[in-house]
C-alpha positions, 0 to 999 in steps of 0.5 A: 046747285050741286045737282046741276054740277053732278049732271055736268060732271056726268056729261063730261065723263060720258063725252070723254068715255065715248071719245076714248072708245071711238079712238080705240076702235080706229087705232085698233084697225090701223095695224091690220090695214098696215099688215095686209100689204106686208103678208108673205106670198103663198107658195105652191109648196105650202101644205094648205095650198097643196091640199086646196089645189091652189094655183097662182094663175087660175087659167093654168089649172087642170082641176075639173071644179074650176069654172071659166072666170073663177079667180081669187078676185071674185071669191068671198074669202079674198079681201084684196084688190083686183090685181096683185096679192091680197089676204085670203081667209083660207090662208091666214097670214099669207097673201094670195094672187088675185089671179089665183084659184083653189078648190074652195072658191066660193063666188062673192054674194052680190 
């Protein structure tokens, strides 16, 4: 009889541990989602922006590396939406314009 109680107790513990792990994973992602919308916009005067030739409007760049149609929206480093501002891995803690561009533009892989 005690063997069956041990098995039941072990099962209860494993269920609680699994539930706790899932809850912690979900809760851990929530602050990141909420913070993405609150990021300050990247300014052209930012040293990293200057170093990477960042412009708010890709159509206004004179850089020879820019190809027609290249914008932050279709760059692998950009994780925002197709309009407005969103986070970019190259500029941590800042939001870039979806219509922007920089010399580090790398097309998203399909």
